[in-house]
C-alpha positions in Angstrom: 85.9 -41.1 157.5 88.2 -42.7 154.7 91.6 -42.5 155.0 91.5 -40.5 151.5 89.4 -38.2 153.0 91.2 -36.9 156.2 94.4 -36.7 153.7 92.3 -34.9 151.7 91.0 -32.7 154.6 94.4 -32.3 156.0 96.0 -31.0 153.2 93.5 -28.9 152.0 94.2 -27.3 155.8 98.1 -27.2 155.4 97.8 -25.8 152.2 95.4 -22.8 153.8 97.5 -22.3 156.3 100.4 -21.9 153.8 98.8 -19.7 152.4 97.2 -17.6 155.1 100.2 -17.5 156.5 101.9 -15.8 153.8 98.8 -12.8 153.5 98.8 -12.6 157.2 102.2 -11.5 157.4 102.0 -9.5 154.4 99.5 -7.6 154.8 100.6 -6.4 158.8 104.4 -6.0 157.1 102.2 -3.5 154.3 100.4 -2.2 158.1 103.0 -1.3 159.8 105.0 0.0 157.0 105.8 4.0 157.2 105.1 4.6 153.4 102.2 6.6 153.3 98.7 5.0 152.2 95.6 6.7 152.3 93.2 5.6 155.0 90.1 3.8 152.7 93.6 1.4 151.8 94.4 1.2 155.6 91.5 0.0 156.3 91.6 -2.5 153.5 94.7 -3.6 154.6 93.8 -4.0 158.2 90.6 -5.9 156.9 92.9 -8.2 155.0 95.3 -8.9 158.2 92.2 -10.2 159.4 91.1 -12.3 156.8 94.2 -14.0 156.7 94.8 -14.3 160.3 91.3 -16.2 160.4 91.6 -18.1 157.4 95.5 -19.2 159.5 93.6 -20.5 162.8 90.9 -21.9 161.1 93.0 -24.1 159.6 95.3 -24.5 162.6 92.3 -25.6 164.3 91.6 -28.0 162.1 94.7 -29.6 161.0 94.9 -30.1 165.7 91.7 -31.7 165.9 92.9 -34.0 163.4 96.1 -34.6 165.5 94.4 -35.5 167.7 92.5 -38.0 166.1 88.7 -36.4 165.7 86.3 -38.4 164.5 83.3 -36.1 164.5 80.9 -36.0 161.8 81.7 -32.9 160.8 85.0 -33.6 160.2 84.0 -36.7 158.0 81.7 -34.8 156.0 83.0 -35.0 152.2 80.8 -31.4 151.5 82.4 -30.2 154.8 86.0 -31.2 153.1 84.9 -29.3 149.7 84.2 -25.7 152.3 87.4 -26.7 153.2 88.7 -26.3 149.5 87.0 -23.1 149.0 88.9 -21.5 151.7 92.6 -23.1 150.0 91.6 -21.8 146.9 90.7 -17.7 148.6 93.7 -17.6 150.4 96.3 -19.5 147.3 94.4 -16.3 145.3 94.9 -13.9 147.2 98.7 -15.1 147.7 98.9 -15.3 144.2 98.1 -11.6 143.6 100.8 -10.7 146.8 103.6 -12.9 145.4 102.8 -11.0 142.0 103.0 -7.9 143.0 106.2 -8.5 145.8 108.0 -9.4 142.0 107.0 -6.8 140.4 107.7 -4.1 142.5 111.5 -6.5 143.6 
């Protein structure tokens, strides 16, 4: 993998990890809250917390692979880097919606 693909992939994974951590923390905090939430909404919040934790775990595993110097074909693929771009943009979009809601409530 050239250094540019490696740096791009690591930056995407770092961004995904940050966004996913914010997302998971928000949804876990919502679950722990004592406010009255309809059962369907609590289920949705739980699923979004799991998605956030999954994205965080995936990003951290890939960052650990980079740190260990893993140069496997999967990690060196521009197509795989593009796939991680989707995970980063998705997590960032959810994070933006969360931050907007928190700003409106605050």
